[in-house]
C-alpha positions as CSV (number, residue, x, y, z in Angstrom):
1,M,0.1,13.2,1.5
2,Y,1.6,12.2,4.9
3,V,-0.4,9.7,6.8
4,C,2.0,9.7,9.7
5,I,4.3,12.6,10.2
6,C,6.1,11.0,13.0
7,N,7.4,8.3,10.8
8,A,7.4,10.3,7.5
9,V,5.0,7.8,6.0
10,T,3.1,8.9,2.8
11,E,0.0,7.6,1.3
12,D,2.2,6.2,-1.6
13,D,4.1,4.2,1.0
14,V,0.9,2.6,2.5
15,H,-0.5,1.8,-0.9
16,G,3.0,0.2,-2.0
17,C,2.8,-1.9,1.1
18,M,-0.8,-3.0,0.4
19,A,0.3,-3.8,-3.3
20,S,3.1,-5.8,-2.0
21,G,0.7,-8.0,0.1
22,C,0.0,-6.2,3.5
23,R,-3.8,-6.8,4.4
24,T,-3.9,-5.3,7.8
25,A,-3.2,-2.0,9.4
26,K,-0.6,-4.0,11.8
27,E,1.2,-5.5,8.8
28,V,1.2,-1.9,6.8
29,K,2.6,-0.4,10.2
30,A,5.4,-3.2,10.2
31,A,6.2,-2.9,6.6
32,C,6.6,0.9,6.8
33,G,8.8,0.6,9.8
34,F,6.7,2.4,12.4
35,K,8.2,3.1,15.8
36,P,6.5,1.8,18.8
37,A,3.9,4.0,20.6
38,C,3.1,6.0,17.5
39,G,-0.6,5.5,16.8
40,T,-2.3,8.8,16.0
41,C,-2.4,7.6,12.4
42,T,-4.0,4.1,13.0
43,K,-7.3,5.3,12.1
44,R,-6.4,6.5,8.9
45,I,-4.4,3.5,7.9
46,H,-7.3,1.2,8.9
47,T,-9.5,3.3,6.5
48,M,-7.0,3.0,3.7
49,V,-6.5,-0.7,4.2
50,S,-10.5,-1.1,4.3
51,E,-10.8,1.0,1.2
52,Y,-8.0,-1.2,-0.6
53,R,-9.5,-4.5,0.4
54,T,-13.1,-3.6,-0.6
55,A,-11.9,-2.3,-3.9
56,S,-9.7,-5.4,-4.3
57,E,-12.6,-7.8,-3.5
58,L,-14.9,-5.9,-5.9
59,A,-12.5,-6.3,-8.8
60,D,-12.2,-9.9,-8.1
61,A,-15.9,-10.3,-7.9
62,L,-16.1,-8.6,-11.3
63,T,-13.4,-10.5,-13.1
64,G,-14.0,-14.0,-11.6
65,G,-11.2,-13.8,-9.1
66,P,-7.6,-12.8,-8.9
67,A,-5.8,-13.5,-12.1
68,D,-3.1,-16.1,-12.2
69,L,0.3,-14.4,-12.9
70,A,2.2,-16.3,-15.5
71,A,5.6,-15.3,-17.2
72,V,5.2,-13.8,-20.8
73,P,7.5,-15.9,-23.1
74,D,10.2,-13.9,-24.7
75,R,9.7,-14.2,-28.5
76,G,12.4,-11.9,-29.6
77,P,11.9,-8.7,-31.8
78,E,8.9,-8.6,-34.1
79,P,9.8,-9.0,-37.9
80,I,9.5,-5.8,-39.9
81,I,7.2,-6.3,-42.7
82,A,8.0,-4.1,-45.9
83,E,5.1,-2.9,-47.8
84,T,5.4,-1.5,-51.5
85,A,4.3,2.0,-52.3
86,E,1.3,0.5,-54.4
87,T,0.0,-1.3,-51.4
88,L,0.3,1.8,-49.2
89,E,-1.4,4.0,-51.9
90,G,-4.1,1.7,-52.8
91,G,-2.5,0.9,-56.3
92,A,-2.4,-2.6,-57.9
93,A,-2.8,-4.7,-54.7
94,S,-6.1,-3.3,-53.7
95,Q,-7.5,-3.0,-57.2
96,T,-7.1,-6.9,-57.9
97,A,-8.7,-7.6,-54.7
98,A,-11.9,-5.6,-55.7
């Protein structure tokens, strides 16, 4: 849905700006490239920013704060483990364990 028809800015555009770090309506408007003198949508943007910040703060409170981001090491492809038909069918392997 459009938040600002004048600038063709959608809710997805606003959410993307907030996910990228915008924390105020002014920052969102700058990141979305709003033209000067457009302001009929400012109330809606303020509401969206407030909802986003509240949800973010709630998530941080429930999880103990924002998670530190770290790169996941590249371990390469996982090895393929071949299983015998007896193991899959519950044959000799499962009988010896019992």
